[in-house]
SERO-4910 file (N, C-alpha, C, O; in steps of 0.05 Angstrom, whole numbers):
BEGIN
 pado doro    nc1    nc2    nc3   cac1   cac2   cac3    cc1    cc2    cc3    oc1    oc2    oc3
  Met    A    454   4842   -749    444   4858   -736    429   4834   -709    421   4812   -717
  Gln    A    426   4842   -677    417   4831   -664    384   4835   -674    378   4859   -672
  Ile    A    367   4823   -681    343   4821   -677    325   4807   -648    331   4785   -638
  Ser    A    304   4825   -639    300   4823   -611    277   4806   -612    274   4801   -636
  Lys    A    259   4795   -597    243   4770   -600    208   4770   -617    193   4757   -632
  Gly    A    216   4798   -599    183   4820   -611    190   4820   -626    181   4798   -632
  Glu    A    209   4830   -655    230   4841   -670    210   4813   -686    188   4810   -695
  Ser    A    225   4805   -683    228   4774   -708    196   4765   -708    187   4760   -730
  Asn    A    179   4761   -686    155   4757   -693    146   4780   -705    153   4776   -728
  Ala    A    136   4797   -704    127   4816   -721    139   4818   -750    128   4836   -763
  Leu    A    160   4805   -764    164   4801   -789    156   4773   -793    144   4767   -814
  Glu    A    164   4749   -771    144   4724   -786    108   4732   -797     96   4728   -818
  Ile    A    101   4747   -763     66   4747   -780     61   4764   -807     47   4759   -826
  Leu    A     77   4785   -801     82   4799   -834     78   4785   -860     62   4791   -878
  Lys    A     98   4762   -857    103   4752   -888     82   4721   -876     78   4706   -895
  Thr    A     70   4712   -850     54   4691   -844     24   4706   -878     15   4691   -896
  Asn    A     21   4725   -875     -4   4740   -874     12   4754   -905      1   4776   -909
  Asn    A     31   4750   -924     33   4758   -947     34   4794   -949     30   4810   -967
  Leu    A     41   4794   -920     44   4831   -915     65   4843   -926     68   4867   -920
  Glu    A     89   4831   -947    108   4848   -946    109   4872   -947    128   4884   -936
  Val    A     91   4884   -958     88   4919   -965     62   4914   -936     46   4897   -933
  Phe    A     69   4937   -922     47   4930   -900     52   4973   -894     68   4990   -901
  Ser    A     26   4972   -877     23   5004   -861     16   4990   -840      4   4969   -836
  Ile    A     32   5019   -820     28   5025   -797      8   5010   -773     12   4996   -753
  Lys    A    -20   5023   -790    -54   5007   -781    -52   4971   -786    -60   4953   -771
  Asp    A    -42   4967   -810    -37   4929   -815    -18   4928   -789    -33   4929   -770
  Leu    A      2   4927   -783     25   4929   -764     -4   4923   -737    -15   4902   -731
  Lys    A     -5   4936   -732    -24   4947   -703    -52   4925   -709    -44   4904   -699
  Leu    A    -67   4922   -715    -84   4896   -731    -69   4875   -726    -79   4862   -707
  Leu    A    -49   4866   -733    -43   4841   -731    -31   4835   -702    -33   4812   -695
  Leu    A    -19   4851   -686     -8   4846   -672    -21   4858   -639     -9   4855   -618
  Ser    A    -45   4870   -642    -67   4878   -625    -53   4898   -601    -60   4896   -577
  Leu    A    -31   4920   -610     -7   4929   -605    -16   4961   -601    -32   4970   -617
  Lys    A     -7   4978   -581    -15   5005   -576    -11   5012   -594      0   4996   -609
  Pro    A    -20   5044   -608      4   5056   -626     29   5070   -620     40   5082   -638
  Thr    A     37   5070   -600     62   5080   -583     82   5051   -588    105   5051   -597
  Lys    A     70   5032   -582     91   5000   -589     88   5003   -620    109   5001   -633
  Val    A     71   5006   -631     84   4999   -656    104   5014   -666    123   5004   -678
  Tyr    A     98   5047   -659    114   5063   -672    137   5052   -661    137   5028   -668
  Asn    A    149   5055   -652    184   5035   -636    184   5014   -646    206   5002   -647
  Leu    A    164   5004   -658    173   4978   -676    182   4970   -688    195   4949   -690
  Ile    A    172   4997   -705    167   5004   -731    199   5013   -740    214   5001   -756
  Lys    A    204   5038   -722    231   5055   -717    252   5030   -715    269   5028   -733
  Ser    A    251   5009   -690    277   4996   -680    278   4981   -715    297   4981   -730
  Leu    A    257   4973   -718    260   4946   -745    273   4970   -764    296   4963   -770
  Lys    A    268   4992   -773    273   5006   -795    313   5018   -794    329   5025   -811
  Asn    A    313   5015   -769    341   5032   -754    356   5000   -767    376   5004   -782
  Lys    A    349   4976   -763    361   4964   -761    365   4949   -790    381   4931   -791
  Gly    A    356   4952   -805    358   4952   -832    338   4925   -839    348   4908   -854
  Phe    A    310   4920   -828    303   4897   -826    276   4902   -836    260   4883   -838
  Ile    A    265   4942   -847    242   4940   -861    260   4968   -881    281   4979   -880
  Glu    A    242   4969   -893    256   5005   -910    227   5018   -908    206   5011   -897
  Val    A    234   5040   -923    205   5063   -926    203   5067   -953    221   5076   -968
  Ile    A    169   5058   -963    171   5068   -997    145   5090   -985    131   5101  -1002
  Arg    A    140   5095   -965    126   5137   -971    121   5135   -942    121   5117   -926
  Lys    A    116   5162   -943     97   5162   -912     76   5148   -910     57   5141   -924
  Gly    A     87   5142   -876     68   5101   -879     62   5081   -889     39   5071   -890
  Leu    A     86   5072   -899     79   5045   -917    114   5041   -915    133   5056   -915
  Tyr    A    110   5017   -913    132   5000   -897    134   4973   -925    115   4963   -938
  Cys    A    163   4968   -926    164   4938   -937    181   4931   -917    193   4945   -901
  Ile    A    182   4899   -922    209   4882   -912    230   4888   -931    228   4884   -955
  Arg    A    250   4898   -919    270   4888   -938    278   4859   -955    278   4835   -950
  Gly    A    285   4879   -981    291   4852  -1001    254   4843  -1023    248   4826  -1040
  Thr    A    242   4859  -1012    218   4853  -1021    219   4857  -1054    233   4875  -1063
  Asp    A    201   4837  -1075    202   4852  -1103    194   4872  -1106    173   4877  -1096
  Glu    A    207   4892  -1119    198   4915  -1133    167   4913  -1144    152   4931  -1137
  Met    A    160   4900  -1153    125   4888  -1168    112   4899  -1144     98   4919  -1143
  Ile    A    120   4885  -1125    100   4884  -1110     90   4903  -1092     68   4909  -1082
  Ile    A    125   4914  -1087    117   4941  -1071    108   4954  -1094     93   4969  -1083
  Ala    A    106   4960  -1122     93   4982  -1148     68   4978  -1128     64   4994  -1110
  Ser    A     53   4957  -1132     33   4938  -1132     19   4955  -1107     -5   4953  -1106
  Arg    A     24   4961  -1099     18   4982  -1061     20   5015  -1060     11   5032  -1044
  Ile    A     43   5019  -1089     48   5040  -1076     25   5068  -1071     24   5083  -1051
  Val    A     12   5068  -1090    -23   5083  -1093    -38   5060  -1099    -34   5039  -1111
  Tyr    A    -63   5077  -1079    -92   5058  -1095   -122   5082  -1113   -126   5105  -1108
  Pro    A   -129   5073  -1123   -122   5050  -1143    -96   5050  -1166    -86   5072  -1170
  Ser    A    -87   5031  -1177    -64   5026  -1195    -53   5009  -1206    -38   4998  -1191
  Tyr    A    -54   5001  -1227    -38   4972  -1233    -23   4984  -1257    -27   5001  -1274
  Ile    A     10   4954  -1246     26   4965  -1264     22   4963  -1297      4   4947  -1303
  Ser    A     35   4977  -1319     28   4980  -1350     43   4995  -1359     58   5009  -1346
  Phe    A     41   4996  -1387     67   5014  -1404     80   4996  -1406     73   4972  -1404
  Leu    A    108   5006  -1413    133   4988  -1422    134   4959  -1386    138   4935  -1387
  Ser    A    129   4977  -1363    133   4952  -1342    121   4929  -1347    131   4907  -1345
  Ala    A     93   4936  -1354     77   4906  -1359     91   4899  -1392     98   4875  -1396
  Leu    A     94   4916  -1411    107   4889  -1441    123   4879  -1437    127   4858  -1449
  Asn    A    147   4893  -1413    165   4869  -1401    159   4858  -1395    162   4836  -1406
  Tyr    A    148   4861  -1376    134   4831  -1355    117   4814  -1374    112   4791  -1365
  Tyr    A    111   4817  -1387     95   4791  -1411    112   4779  -1432    108   4759  -1446
  Glu    A    140   4800  -1432    159   4781  -1458    154   4797  -1472    161   4787  -1493
  Leu    A    142   4824  -1480    130   4827  -1510    151   4843  -1509    152   4846  -1533
  Thr    A    173   4859  -1498    192   4870  -1513    221   4867  -1484    214   4864  -1461
  Glu    A    247   4870  -1489    261   4873  -1480    272   4901  -1470    294   4900  -1458
  Gln    A    265   4918  -1473    264   4948  -1463    255   4946  -1439    232   4937  -1436
  Val    A    271   4956  -1418    263   4961  -1393    260   4989  -1396    265   5003  -1415
  Ser    A    248   4995  -1370    239   5028  -1365    248   5039  -1338    242   5022  -1321
  Lys    A    256   5054  -1330    288   5056  -1313    269   5065  -1291    282   5072  -1272
  Lys    A    238   5067  -1286    216   5066  -1264    196   5047  -1270    184   5046  -1291
  Ile    A    190   5030  -1247    165   5015  -1265    141   5044  -1264    134   5066  -1254
  Thr    A    135   5023  -1284    105   5049  -1282     73   5042  -1282     68   5020  -1292
  Leu    A     52   5056  -1274     39   5044  -1254     12   5064  -1271     15   5088  -1275
  Ala    A     -1   5055  -1275    -39   5068  -1284    -53   5076  -1259    -60   5059  -1243
  Thr    A    -59   5107  -1257    -76   5110  -1234    -89   5128  -1238    -77   5144  -1253
  Thr    A   -117   5137  -1229   -133   5153  -1230   -121   5181  -1216   -125   5203  -1226
  Lys    A   -105   5176  -1192   -101   5198  -1179    -75   5218  -1199    -76   5218  -1223
  Arg    A    -60   5231  -1187    -47   5249  -1194    -18   5250  -1173    -16   5268  -1157
  Lys    A     -3   5235  -1175     21   5223  -1167     54   5232  -1169     62   5240  -1191
  Lys    A     67   5232  -1154     94   5230  -1150    106   5213  -1137     95   5202  -1118
  His    A    140   5206  -1146    146   5188  -1125    174   5187  -1142    172   5185  -1166
  Lys    A    196   5188  -1131    220   5185  -1142    234   5161  -1152    254   5160  -1165
  Asp    A    218   5137  -1143    228   5111  -1156    203   5096  -1175    204   5074  -1187
  Tyr    A    184   5112  -1175    163   5099  -1190    149   5118  -1212    151   5140  -1202
  Ala    A    140   5119  -1228    122   5136  -1252    101   5129  -1258     95   5107  -1267
  Phe    A     84   5152  -1251     59   5148  -1257     43   5163  -1280     44   5187  -1285
  Ala    A     22   5137  -1296      7   5156  -1318    -12   5155  -1304    -16   5134  -1292
  Thr    A    -27   5172  -1301    -62   5187  -1295    -78   5180  -1324    -73   5185  -1348
  Leu    A    -94   5168  -1313   -119   5158  -1331   -143   5165  -1330   -143   5165  -1305
  Ser    A   -168   5172  -1336   -196   5172  -1329   -207   5153  -1320   -207   5132  -1333
  Lys    A   -223   5154  -1289   -231   5123  -1284   -255   5110  -1305   -265   5089  -1299
  Asp    A   -260   5120  -1321   -267   5110  -1356   -250   5097  -1376   -258   5083  -1394
  Lys    A   -226   5103  -1370   -202   5082  -1380   -180   5066  -1358   -156   5060  -1358
  Phe    A   -205   5061  -1338   -189   5048  -1316   -194   5021  -1311   -206   5013  -1292
  Phe    A   -183   5007  -1330   -200   4976  -1323   -178   4955  -1346   -160   4965  -1360
  Gly    A   -183   4933  -1346   -170   4914  -1355   -141   4905  -1341   -120   4903  -1355
  Tyr    A   -142   4900  -1313   -118   4896  -1308   -130   4863  -1283   -152   4857  -1275
  Thr    A   -113   4855  -1281   -109   4829  -1263    -97   4831  -1239    -91   4853  -1229
  His    A    -94   4807  -1227    -74   4797  -1202    -59   4780  -1212    -68   4764  -1228
  Ile    A    -29   4780  -1205    -23   4748  -1209     -3   4755  -1190     14   4773  -1189
  Asp    A    -12   4730  -1170      6   4723  -1145     15   4742  -1132     12   4732  -1109
  Lys    A     28   4772  -1125     23   4794  -1107     27   4814  -1114     34   4833  -1099
  Ile    A     20   4816  -1153     23   4839  -1155     -3   4843  -1185    -11   4829  -1202
  Ile    A     -8   4873  -1175    -32   4883  -1191    -23   4896  -1225     -6   4912  -1223
  Ile    A    -31   4891  -1246    -15   4886  -1266    -37   4889  -1301    -48   4869  -1311
  Ser    A    -37   4911  -1310    -55   4906  -1329    -50   4876  -1342    -31   4862  -1334
  Glu    A    -74   4865  -1368    -72   4849  -1385    -55   4847  -1412    -70   4845  -1431
  Lys    A    -38   4847  -1416    -31   4848  -1440    -34   4860  -1465    -15   4864  -1480
  Glu    A    -55   4866  -1468    -76   4868  -1494    -81   4902  -1485    -80   4921  -1500
  Lys    A    -92   4902  -1440    -88   4926  -1441    -64   4948  -1442    -63   4972  -1448
  Ala    A    -44   4926  -1434    -16   4944  -1434     -4   4959  -1457     15   4975  -1456
  Leu    A    -26   4949  -1485    -16   4955  -1512    -19   4981  -1511     -5   5000  -1512
  Ile    A    -62   4972  -1505    -82   5000  -1506    -70   5021  -1495    -72   5044  -1503
  Asp    A    -55   5013  -1472    -57   5046  -1453    -25   5054  -1460    -15   5076  -1454
  Ser    A    -13   5031  -1474     14   5043  -1490      3   5056  -1504      7   5078  -1495
  Leu    A    -16   5060  -1531    -19   5067  -1551    -32   5097  -1554    -33   5114  -1572
  Tyr    A    -45   5094  -1514    -71   5123  -1509    -46   5148  -1510    -44   5169  -1523
  Leu    A    -22   5132  -1483      0   5154  -1474     25   5134  -1488     32   5113  -1477
  Pro    A     34   5142  -1508     67   5124  -1519     86   5131  -1512    106   5118  -1516
  Arg    A     84   5155  -1497    120   5156  -1482    128   5146  -1454    147   5147  -1439
  Tyr    A     95   5133  -1457    102   5110  -1415    112   5089  -1419    119   5074  -1401
  Ala    A    116   5083  -1461    117   5057  -1470    151   5054  -1490    161   5036  -1504
  Gly    A    159   5078  -1484    186   5083  -1502    172   5095  -1527    189   5108  -1538
  Gly    A    155   5096  -1537    151   5111  -1554    128   5086  -1585    126   5062  -1583
  Ile    A    121   5094  -1597    107   5078  -1625    127   5059  -1624    128   5038  -1611
  Lys    A    143   5068  -1639    172   5045  -1659    178   5024  -1637    188   5003  -1648
  Thr    A    175   5022  -1609    185   5006  -1582    152   4985  -1582    149   4960  -1581
  Ile    A    126   5011  -1585    111   4995  -1579     89   4975  -1609     68   4962  -1609
  Ile    A    112   4986  -1633    107   4965  -1654    114   4939  -1649    101   4920  -1658
  Thr    A    140   4937  -1632    144   4909  -1637    149   4901  -1607    168   4894  -1593
  Cys    A    120   4907  -1605    106   4888  -1582     83   4871  -1587     67   4858  -1573
  Phe    A     86   4875  -1613     49   4868  -1634     65   4838  -1644     87   4837  -1654
  Thr    A     45   4815  -1638     46   4788  -1640     26   4774  -1645      9   4780  -1627
  Lys    A     17   4759  -1659      1   4745  -1682    -23   4730  -1655    -47   4724  -1655
  Lys    A      7   4729  -1631    -19   4715  -1610    -40   4727  -1595    -59   4714  -1587
  Leu    A    -37   4750  -1592    -52   4771  -1575    -83   4768  -1573    -89   4765  -1596
  Asn    A   -101   4767  -1563   -127   4771  -1557   -139   4787  -1579   -137   4810  -1570
  Lys    A   -147   4788  -1594   -149   4811  -1614   -182   4814  -1609   -194   4831  -1623
  Lys    A   -190   4804  -1596   -229   4812  -1584   -227   4833  -1563   -241   4853  -1559
  Lys    A   -203   4823  -1548   -186   4844  -1525   -182   4872  -1530   -189   4892  -1519
  Leu    A   -161   4863  -1557   -151   4895  -1564   -183   4903  -1574   -193   4923  -1563
  Tyr    A   -194   4892  -1588   -220   4912  -1606   -230   4922  -1577   -225   4944  -1568
  Glu    A   -247   4899  -1564   -258   4917  -1545   -248   4934  -1523   -265   4945  -1510
  Tyr    A   -218   4938  -1517   -209   4959  -1505   -199   4980  -1518   -193   5002  -1509
  Ala    A   -199   4972  -1543   -195   4995  -1559   -218   5020  -1549   -215   5041  -1536
  Met    A   -246   5003  -1562   -272   5022  -1557   -273   5027  -1532   -282   5048  -1523
  Arg    A   -264   5008  -1519   -275   5026  -1495   -259   5051  -1487   -271   5070  -1478
  Met    A   -225   5055  -1492   -222   5076  -1485   -229   5094  -1485   -225   5111  -1467
  Lys    A   -252   5099  -1525   -259   5123  -1532   -240   5146  -1535   -243   5169  -1526
  Ser    A   -219   5135  -1551   -200   5161  -1559   -190   5155  -1593   -176   5137  -1601
  Lys    A   -197   5168  -1604   -194   5163  -1640   -172   5158  -1639   -165   5136  -1648
  Ala    A   -149   5179  -1625   -115   5161  -1638   -114   5130  -1630   -106   5113  -1646
  Val    A   -119   5125  -1612   -116   5097  -1594   -131   5079  -1618   -123   5056  -1621
  Ile    A   -153   5090  -1637   -158   5067  -1656   -157   5065  -1682   -166   5049  -1698
  Arg    A   -141   5089  -1682   -124   5096  -1715    -96   5083  -1705    -88   5069  -1724
  Arg    A    -78   5082  -1686    -58   5071  -1683    -58   5045  -1691    -45   5033  -1708
  Leu    A    -85   5032  -1663    -73   5009  -1671    -88   4997  -1692    -86   4972  -1691
  Gly    A   -106   5009  -1716   -109   5000  -1731    -79   5001  -1758    -69   4983  -1772
  Tyr    A    -72   5032  -1756    -42   5030  -1769    -19   5006  -1770     -7   4994  -1787
  Ile    A    -21   5005  -1740      4   4980  -1735     -1   4955  -1745     16   4943  -1759
  Leu    A    -36   4940  -1735    -36   4918  -1755    -40   4908  -1779    -37   4886  -1790
  Asp    A    -51   4941  -1789    -31   4938  -1825      0   4936  -1826     13   4917  -1835
  Tyr    A      6   4949  -1818     42   4952  -1823     42   4926  -1817     54   4911  -1833
  Leu    A     29   4913  -1794     47   4886  -1789     25   4860  -1802     21   4841  -1787
  His    A     16   4859  -1820      3   4851  -1843    -17   4833  -1812    -19   4809  -1811
  Ile    A    -26   4847  -1796    -40   4817  -1769    -70   4830  -1783    -80   4851  -1789
  Glu    A    -73   4801  -1782   -103   4802  -1800   -126   4809  -1773   -116   4806  -1750
  Phe    A   -147   4816  -1773   -156   4840  -1755   -185   4831  -1763   -188   4839  -1786
  Lys    A   -205   4821  -1756   -244   4813  -1771   -261   4838  -1763   -282   4845  -1774
  Phe    A   -245   4854  -1736   -264   4876  -1727   -253   4900  -1741   -230   4908  -1743
  Asn    A   -283   4911  -1754   -274   4945  -1758   -272   4965  -1743   -290   4974  -1728
  Leu    A   -249   4974  -1745   -233   5002  -1730   -237   5024  -1741   -233   5047  -1731
  Arg    A   -245   5017  -1769   -249   5043  -1773   -272   5060  -1776   -271   5084  -1778
  Lys    A   -291   5048  -1777   -323   5066  -1757   -324   5079  -1738   -346   5086  -1730
  Lys    A   -294   5090  -1721   -292   5100  -1697   -280   5119  -1705   -285   5141  -1695
  Ile    A   -260   5117  -1725   -232   5134  -1724   -240   5169  -1725   -221   5183  -1718
  Gly    A   -259   5183  -1731   -272   5206  -1738   -248   5215  -1755   -230   5203  -1766
  Lys    A   -259   5249  -1751   -249   5254  -1778   -219   5276  -1768   -210   5277  -1745
  Gly    A   -206   5293  -1794   -186   5310  -1774   -161   5287  -1779   -167   5264  -1785
  Tyr    A   -145   5291  -1778   -108   5280  -1768   -101   5277  -1752   -105   5296  -1736
  Glu    A    -88   5257  -1741    -76   5258  -1707    -42   5252  -1719    -36   5246  -1743
  Leu    A    -26   5255  -1697     -3   5241  -1702      7   5213  -1689      4   5203  -1666
  Leu    A     19   5204  -1713     32   5168  -1698     47   5171  -1675     47   5152  -1660
  Glu    A     57   5187  -1671     76   5189  -1652     84   5222  -1639    102   5240  -1640
  Pro    A     54   5215  -1622     54   5247  -1600     76   5261  -1599     72   5284  -1607
  Ser    A    102   5254  -1590    127   5276  -1577    140   5279  -1604    157   5298  -1605
  Lys    A    137   5267  -1623    151   5285  -1651    142   5302  -1662    117   5301  -1664
  Glu    A    154   5323  -1674    144   5339  -1697    125   5329  -1720    131   5308  -1730
  Arg    A    105   5340  -1729     93   5334  -1755    117   5335  -1775    134   5353  -1774
  Lys    A    115   5305  -1800    117   5302  -1825    110   5314  -1845    124   5326  -1861
  Tyr    A     76   5312  -1842     64   5319  -1864     63   5288  -1879     57   5291  -1903
  Lys    A     66   5265  -1873     68   5236  -1879     41   5221  -1880     38   5201  -1867
  Tyr    A     18   5232  -1898     -9   5223  -1879    -12   5195  -1894     -2   5189  -1915
  Asp    A    -33   5178  -1875    -44   5156  -1880    -72   5165  -1879    -84   5172  -1859
  Lys    A    -84   5164  -1910   -105   5170  -1907   -117   5156  -1889   -120   5163  -1865
  Lys    A   -130   5124  -1904   -144   5107  -1891   -140   5112  -1861   -163   5111  -1851
  Trp    A   -121   5117  -1844   -119   5118  -1815   -115   5141  -1799   -112   5145  -1775
  Met    A   -119   5159  -1822   -129   5185  -1815    -96   5196  -1783    -95   5206  -1760
  Leu    A    -76   5186  -1804    -49   5191  -1783    -27   5206  -1803    -25   5204  -1827
  Asp    A    -12   5221  -1785      4   5232  -1798     33   5217  -1783     46   5221  -1762
  Val    A     35   5199  -1807     63   5182  -1798     96   5195  -1795    113   5197  -1813
  Asn    A     98   5202  -1768    114   5226  -1763    136   5201  -1744    138   5205  -1720
  Ile    A    149   5180  -1755    169   5161  -1734    194   5155  -1769    214   5141  -1768
***
């Protein structure tokens, strides 16, 4: 489809500024145009198929990588859980939707959101143009909310001896979740992964489910205070 000089210039400026995902405000500042002209430009680019709507007020150049789009869909957020585990090649399992951790409650037809409290929102990094959890935090997030990572059986397969064990320990403790500490300890024992850090001092009392999405089996692991219901 034919593109005008102004439209071509707008796309080029967006790419030059690494703004494959952009807002109306971004375009207005870059082009120094009045709001009406920006709206008309966006409408024309959208109708011609050069850009796509992500959500109200947010757009992307057609063909932009989904992980880059996901990193801009809501602020603050980072890609985690099964999406991050797959990115780091810890699993071949692929989630139907890219899953993001965020401190907000959000819904979107193309993305999944797991809401974390502000004190649990940490352990992420920038890789190129995406915002993603570190691989150790992806595992800790997954132990906190296993349903976003394919369940405990999938999570177990993601553990390797090459993980940064100090980070695993520090991130598990920082989550302030007995369930996370217990599940981590159980999995490390199950896989015979040597771990010099003392997890048991923070496991508390009473039993938790190893797999929270399944019913109780009353198959208790007394060391880690878990009902091993898988």
